[in-house]
C-alpha positions as CSV (number, residue, x, y, z in Angstrom):
1,M,64.5,31.0,-5.7
2,E,61.0,33.0,-5.3
3,K,60.4,33.5,-8.9
4,R,61.6,30.3,-9.9
5,Q,58.5,29.3,-7.4
6,V,55.9,31.7,-8.7
7,Q,56.7,30.9,-12.6
8,Y,56.1,27.0,-11.7
9,Q,53.0,28.0,-9.9
10,F,52.1,29.9,-13.1
11,D,52.7,26.6,-15.1
12,E,51.0,24.5,-12.9
13,Q,47.9,27.0,-13.2
14,H,48.0,27.3,-16.9
15,L,48.1,24.0,-17.1
16,K,44.5,23.2,-15.4
17,N,43.2,25.9,-17.5
18,S,44.3,24.5,-20.9
19,S,43.3,21.0,-20.4
20,K,40.0,21.2,-21.2
21,N,41.0,22.0,-24.6
22,F,44.2,20.5,-25.1
23,Y,45.2,17.9,-22.5
24,D,42.1,16.3,-22.4
25,P,42.8,12.7,-23.5
26,S,38.9,12.2,-24.0
27,K,39.2,15.1,-27.2
28,L,42.7,14.4,-28.2
29,R,42.5,13.8,-31.7
30,T,44.8,11.7,-33.8
31,E,46.2,12.5,-37.4
32,E,43.1,11.8,-39.8
33,M,43.8,9.9,-42.9
34,V,41.4,9.7,-46.1
35,L,41.6,5.8,-47.4
36,N,40.0,4.9,-50.6
37,L,38.5,1.5,-50.0
38,G,37.3,-1.1,-52.3
39,P,36.4,-2.9,-54.3
40,H,36.3,-5.6,-52.2
41,H,33.7,-7.8,-53.1
42,P,32.9,-9.6,-56.5
43,A,30.1,-7.5,-57.2
44,T,31.2,-3.9,-57.0
45,H,33.4,-4.6,-60.5
46,G,36.0,-2.1,-59.2
47,V,33.7,0.7,-59.9
48,L,32.0,1.1,-56.0
49,R,34.3,3.9,-54.0
50,V,34.2,4.3,-50.8
51,E,36.2,7.2,-49.4
52,V,36.8,6.6,-45.6
53,L,37.8,9.4,-43.0
54,T,39.7,7.1,-40.6
55,D,41.5,8.1,-37.4
56,G,43.9,5.1,-36.8
57,E,41.7,2.2,-37.4
58,Y,38.6,4.5,-36.4
59,V,36.0,5.1,-39.0
60,V,35.2,8.9,-38.8
61,D,33.1,9.0,-42.0
62,V,32.3,6.8,-44.9
63,T,31.4,8.5,-48.6
64,P,30.0,5.7,-50.8
65,H,30.5,7.1,-54.4
66,L,28.2,5.1,-56.3
67,G,28.2,5.5,-60.1
68,Y,31.1,4.9,-62.1
69,L,29.1,1.8,-64.3
70,H,26.5,3.2,-66.6
71,R,24.7,0.5,-67.7
72,C,22.4,3.1,-69.6
73,F,19.3,0.7,-68.6
74,E,16.9,3.6,-68.7
75,K,17.8,5.2,-71.7
76,H,17.6,1.7,-73.7
77,A,14.8,0.8,-72.2
78,E,13.1,4.4,-74.2
79,N,14.1,3.3,-76.9
80,L,12.8,-0.4,-77.3
81,N,9.5,-2.2,-77.3
82,F,8.3,-3.3,-73.5
83,Q,9.3,-7.4,-74.9
84,Q,12.7,-6.1,-76.0
85,I,13.4,-4.5,-72.8
86,I,13.3,-8.0,-71.0
87,P,16.7,-9.0,-71.8
88,Y,18.1,-5.4,-70.6
89,V,16.0,-6.3,-67.4
90,D,18.1,-9.6,-67.0
91,R,21.8,-7.3,-66.7
92,M,20.8,-5.4,-63.8
93,D,20.7,-8.2,-60.8
94,Y,22.2,-10.4,-63.3
95,V,22.7,-12.7,-60.0
96,A,18.5,-12.8,-59.6
97,S,17.7,-12.2,-63.2
98,M,14.2,-14.6,-63.0
99,N,12.9,-12.0,-60.0
100,S,13.7,-9.2,-62.1
101,E,12.0,-10.3,-65.0
102,H,8.9,-11.4,-62.9
103,A,8.6,-7.7,-61.5
104,F,8.9,-6.2,-64.6
105,A,6.5,-8.7,-66.4
106,M,3.9,-8.7,-63.5
107,G,3.8,-4.5,-64.4
108,V,3.3,-4.5,-67.9
109,E,0.4,-7.3,-67.5
110,K,-1.3,-4.8,-64.5
111,M,-0.9,-1.9,-66.8
112,M,-2.7,-3.6,-69.6
113,G,-5.3,-5.0,-67.3
114,I,-4.5,-8.7,-68.6
115,D,-2.9,-9.4,-65.1
116,H,-5.9,-11.8,-63.7
117,K,-5.9,-13.5,-67.5
118,I,-2.6,-15.5,-66.8
119,P,-2.8,-19.1,-66.8
120,K,-2.3,-20.7,-63.3
121,R,0.1,-23.2,-64.8
122,V,2.5,-19.8,-65.7
123,E,2.2,-18.3,-62.3
124,Y,3.5,-21.3,-60.2
125,I,6.1,-21.7,-63.2
126,R,7.3,-18.1,-62.6
127,V,7.1,-18.3,-58.5
128,L,9.0,-21.8,-58.8
129,V,11.9,-20.9,-60.8
130,A,12.0,-17.2,-59.2
131,E,12.3,-19.0,-56.1
132,L,15.2,-21.0,-56.9
133,N,16.8,-17.7,-58.3
134,R,16.0,-16.2,-54.6
135,I,18.1,-19.0,-53.2
136,A,21.1,-18.6,-55.7
137,S,21.2,-14.9,-55.0
138,H,21.2,-15.8,-51.3
139,F,24.1,-18.1,-51.8
140,I,26.1,-15.2,-53.6
141,A,25.3,-13.2,-50.7
142,V,26.3,-15.0,-47.6
143,G,29.0,-17.2,-49.5
144,T,30.9,-13.9,-50.2
145,Y,30.3,-12.4,-47.1
146,V,31.9,-14.9,-45.1
147,L,34.5,-14.7,-47.5
148,D,35.3,-11.5,-46.9
149,I,35.7,-11.7,-43.2
150,G,38.2,-14.6,-43.4
151,A,36.2,-18.0,-44.2
152,T,36.9,-20.0,-47.4
153,T,34.9,-23.6,-47.0
154,P,31.3,-22.1,-47.0
155,F,32.0,-20.1,-50.1
156,L,33.3,-22.8,-51.9
157,W,30.0,-24.9,-50.5
158,V,27.3,-22.3,-51.5
159,M,29.1,-22.3,-55.0
160,R,29.0,-26.3,-55.3
161,D,24.9,-26.2,-54.5
162,R,24.2,-22.9,-56.4
163,E,25.7,-24.9,-59.5
164,H,22.5,-27.3,-59.1
165,I,20.3,-24.5,-59.2
166,L,21.9,-22.7,-62.5
167,R,21.9,-25.7,-64.8
168,M,18.6,-26.4,-63.6
169,L,17.4,-22.9,-64.9
170,E,19.5,-23.2,-67.7
171,W,17.9,-26.8,-68.5
172,A,14.5,-24.7,-68.4
173,S,15.4,-21.4,-70.3
174,G,18.5,-22.3,-72.5
175,A,20.7,-19.6,-70.6
176,R,22.9,-19.8,-67.7
177,M,22.4,-16.5,-65.9
178,L,20.6,-13.9,-68.0
179,Y,17.5,-16.1,-69.1
180,N,14.8,-13.8,-70.8
181,Y,12.3,-16.7,-69.8
182,I,9.2,-15.0,-68.0
183,W,7.4,-12.9,-71.1
184,V,4.7,-10.1,-70.6
185,G,1.9,-12.5,-71.2
186,G,3.7,-15.7,-70.1
187,L,6.6,-17.8,-70.4
188,Y,9.4,-18.2,-73.0
189,Y,8.5,-22.0,-73.2
190,D,7.1,-24.8,-70.7
191,V,9.6,-26.1,-68.1
192,P,11.3,-29.5,-69.6
193,V,9.5,-33.1,-68.7
194,G,11.1,-33.8,-65.5
195,F,12.0,-30.5,-64.4
196,E,9.4,-30.5,-61.4
197,E,10.5,-34.0,-60.3
198,R,14.3,-32.4,-60.3
199,C,13.2,-29.5,-58.2
200,L,11.4,-31.7,-55.4
201,E,14.9,-33.8,-55.7
202,F,17.0,-30.6,-54.9
203,V,15.0,-29.4,-52.3
204,N,15.5,-33.2,-50.6
205,Y,19.1,-32.6,-51.1
206,L,19.9,-28.9,-50.0
207,K,17.6,-29.3,-46.3
208,P,20.6,-31.1,-45.0
209,K,23.1,-29.0,-46.7
210,L,21.4,-25.6,-45.5
211,Q,21.5,-27.3,-41.9
212,E,25.1,-27.7,-42.2
213,F,25.6,-24.2,-43.5
214,R,24.2,-22.8,-40.5
215,E,25.7,-24.8,-37.9
216,M,28.9,-24.0,-39.5
217,I,28.2,-19.8,-40.2
218,I,25.0,-18.5,-38.5
219,D,25.8,-20.3,-35.0
220,N,29.7,-20.3,-35.7
221,K,31.5,-18.7,-32.1
222,I,33.8,-16.8,-34.7
223,F,31.3,-15.5,-37.2
224,V,29.3,-14.7,-34.4
225,E,31.8,-12.1,-32.6
226,R,32.8,-10.5,-36.0
227,T,28.8,-10.0,-37.1
228,A,26.9,-9.2,-33.6
229,N,26.6,-5.8,-32.5
230,V,28.5,-4.1,-35.8
231,G,26.5,-2.1,-38.0
232,V,23.3,-2.3,-36.2
233,L,20.5,-0.6,-38.2
234,P,17.9,1.0,-36.2
235,L,14.1,0.4,-37.8
236,S,13.3,3.9,-38.0
237,T,16.5,4.7,-39.9
238,A,16.0,2.1,-42.5
239,I,12.7,3.6,-43.2
240,D,14.0,6.8,-43.5
241,Y,16.3,5.7,-45.7
242,A,13.5,3.6,-47.9
243,C,15.8,0.5,-47.1
244,S,14.0,-3.2,-47.8
245,G,14.4,-7.0,-48.4
246,P,16.7,-8.5,-45.7
247,V,18.1,-5.4,-45.0
248,L,14.6,-3.8,-43.5
249,R,13.8,-7.2,-41.9
250,G,17.1,-7.7,-40.3
251,S,16.0,-4.8,-38.3
252,G,13.0,-6.4,-37.5
253,V,9.9,-5.7,-39.6
254,A,8.4,-8.4,-41.6
255,H,7.5,-6.0,-44.4
256,D,7.8,-8.8,-47.6
257,L,6.0,-7.9,-50.5
258,R,5.0,-11.3,-51.4
259,R,2.6,-11.0,-48.3
260,V,2.1,-7.2,-48.4
261,D,1.5,-7.2,-52.2
262,A,0.0,-10.6,-52.5
263,Y,0.9,-11.1,-56.0
264,S,1.0,-13.8,-58.0
265,V,0.1,-17.3,-56.8
266,Y,2.3,-16.6,-53.3
267,P,-1.3,-15.8,-51.0
268,E,-1.9,-19.6,-51.8
269,L,1.7,-20.7,-50.6
270,D,2.0,-21.5,-47.1
271,F,5.5,-19.3,-46.1
272,D,6.6,-17.1,-43.4
273,I,8.6,-14.2,-43.1
274,P,11.8,-14.2,-41.5
275,V,13.0,-11.1,-39.6
276,G,15.9,-10.0,-37.3
277,K,15.5,-10.6,-33.5
278,G,18.7,-9.4,-31.7
279,L,19.4,-13.7,-30.9
280,M,23.0,-12.8,-31.0
281,G,23.6,-9.1,-30.4
282,S,21.1,-6.5,-31.2
283,V,18.4,-6.3,-33.7
284,G,19.6,-5.0,-37.5
285,D,23.0,-5.5,-36.8
286,C,25.2,-7.6,-39.5
287,W,24.4,-11.0,-37.9
288,D,20.8,-10.5,-37.8
289,R,21.0,-9.8,-41.7
290,T,22.7,-12.8,-42.5
291,Y,20.5,-14.6,-40.8
292,V,17.7,-13.5,-42.1
293,R,19.0,-14.6,-45.7
294,V,20.1,-17.7,-44.2
295,E,16.2,-18.5,-43.3
296,E,14.9,-16.9,-46.3
297,C,16.4,-20.3,-48.3
298,W,14.7,-22.4,-45.8
299,E,11.4,-20.5,-46.8
300,S,12.2,-20.4,-50.4
301,L,12.5,-24.4,-50.5
302,K,9.0,-24.4,-48.9
303,I,7.7,-22.6,-51.9
304,I,9.5,-24.5,-54.5
305,E,8.3,-28.1,-52.8
306,Q,4.5,-26.7,-52.8
307,S,4.9,-25.3,-56.6
308,A,6.5,-28.2,-58.1
309,N,3.7,-30.5,-56.1
310,I,1.0,-28.3,-57.2
311,L,2.2,-28.7,-60.9
312,L,2.4,-32.1,-60.5
313,K,-1.0,-32.6,-59.4
314,E,-3.6,-29.7,-60.3
315,H,-1.9,-27.6,-63.0
316,K,-0.4,-30.8,-65.1
317,R,0.9,-30.8,-68.1
318,D,-1.1,-30.5,-71.2
319,R,0.0,-31.0,-74.6
320,T,-2.5,-28.1,-75.4
321,F,-1.1,-25.9,-73.0
322,D,0.6,-23.1,-75.2
323,P,2.7,-20.6,-72.4
324,Q,2.8,-17.9,-74.9
325,A,-1.3,-17.7,-75.6
326,L,-1.6,-14.7,-73.9
327,V,1.6,-13.1,-75.1
328,P,0.4,-9.8,-76.9
329,K,2.2,-9.1,-80.5
330,K,2.2,-5.7,-79.9
331,I,1.8,-4.0,-76.5
332,R,0.4,-0.4,-76.5
333,P,-1.1,0.5,-73.0
334,K,-3.1,3.5,-72.6
335,A,-1.6,6.6,-71.9
336,M,-0.9,6.8,-68.1
337,D,1.7,6.8,-65.4
338,F,2.1,3.7,-63.7
339,Y,3.7,1.6,-61.0
340,A,4.7,-2.0,-60.0
341,R,7.3,-3.5,-57.6
342,A,7.9,-6.9,-56.5
343,E,9.9,-8.8,-53.9
344,G,13.3,-9.5,-55.3
345,P,16.4,-11.2,-53.2
346,K,17.4,-7.8,-52.2
347,G,14.3,-5.8,-51.6
348,E,11.7,-4.0,-53.4
349,L,12.6,-3.9,-57.1
350,G,10.0,-1.3,-58.7
351,F,9.4,-0.2,-62.6
352,F,8.0,3.5,-62.8
353,M,6.5,3.5,-66.7
354,R,4.9,6.3,-68.7
355,T,3.0,6.1,-72.3
356,N,1.2,7.7,-74.2
357,G,-1.1,5.7,-75.9
358,K,0.1,5.7,-79.0
359,S,3.8,3.7,-79.2
360,D,4.8,0.6,-77.9
361,I,7.7,2.1,-76.5
362,P,7.6,3.9,-73.5
363,E,8.5,7.4,-73.1
364,R,9.9,7.4,-69.6
365,L,11.1,4.1,-67.9
366,K,12.7,4.0,-64.3
367,A,13.8,1.6,-61.9
368,R,13.5,1.7,-58.6
369,S,16.8,0.2,-57.4
370,C,16.7,-1.8,-53.8
371,C,20.3,-2.0,-53.5
372,F,20.8,1.9,-54.2
373,C,18.6,2.6,-51.4
374,N,20.3,-0.1,-49.1
375,L,23.8,1.0,-50.4
376,S,22.7,4.5,-49.3
377,V,22.3,3.6,-45.6
378,L,26.3,2.9,-45.1
379,P,27.4,6.0,-43.9
380,E,24.8,6.0,-40.7
381,I,25.6,2.5,-39.4
382,S,29.6,3.0,-40.5
383,K,30.4,5.9,-37.6
384,G,32.6,5.1,-35.0
385,V,33.3,1.1,-36.1
386,L,37.0,-0.5,-36.6
387,L,38.0,-0.3,-39.9
388,S,38.0,-4.3,-40.0
389,D,34.1,-3.7,-39.0
390,L,33.4,-1.6,-42.3
391,I,34.5,-4.6,-44.4
392,A,31.6,-6.7,-42.6
393,I,28.9,-4.1,-42.9
394,M,29.3,-3.5,-46.8
395,G,29.6,-7.4,-47.3
396,S,26.3,-7.7,-45.1
397,I,24.3,-5.1,-47.4
398,D,24.4,-7.2,-50.1
399,I,24.5,-4.9,-53.3
400,I,24.7,-5.4,-57.4
401,M,26.7,-2.6,-58.9
402,G,24.4,-3.4,-61.9
403,E,21.7,-2.3,-60.2
404,V,22.8,0.5,-58.3
405,D,24.3,2.2,-61.2
406,R,21.4,1.1,-63.8
């Protein structure tokens, strides 16, 4: 009996001593499992593989594998002259082709030193079509995002309204998505007669629709609970990863190249830069990023309305106006290294160009993809979240794989 009692006391003491290592519930880890997640979004094309290390329903670590699409944009561009590159630019972020064309054309014009000679009518038309495309891109981003987390009706609404934009851009350029409309030095063609009036009609049509969308999604209790305080991106982390666009502005900083670089005719237009304020949760969460995109649609409507009115009143249509008057027959800039950038719907889209002064084909052309940088931050904001929240975080970044793996 005495031996048994001693043995019992020994076992009890052994449990107390070893509890720090094995019996502490806070340090007890269950069996971890590696999952291949995705694709879950129409823009990933089955080529974004997210390797997730899970512990039950919780995410321990995330590794996004960004490649496997291989558009080879840069190598294509190094075998074409500058005007021929524009259709390839369209195919990077193909839901915002006008914005990509605008960035590339302005970059080549600055490199050639003819940016200050572009007619005002051309500049306002460029801004008009680019902002229409910005709204269409944000509609895809927000519409598919709410579809990812369980809502169907808003997706149908935004696709209905996006169709109006695509038809107008097709009316102007002849193409539905890949436009080849903004050329170096000008435009493919002037906008059709009545285009400006149609844009003003669209602004009046979309304003109440956007208000409905805001009430149904942004202020929706279920949407707020699914996105507020989820995937919080601190401003310092966003800067470290070179994030831009709504992903950066959702973290609270008003960094927009349309204001910072003041390119084209944006300095002459009145619009605000929405930023995340943590109205429903923490600054930089999924809700803030979505809020910024919806508010940017309102600001784009302001720009469209102002641009259309200016085209109708100040820079009117003229039979003598030739949108291709400054389009050079051959682009042969001096030997230099040059970088140009512009604000796309998803962030800073930049182009690095190296020329030798002897050829109209760039020796090197590198695209700085905002989607690539934004997606790279995914592991930093996904650790410790629930698996269902990881889907919400991925959708809030808004990526197009054609630009990620270019």
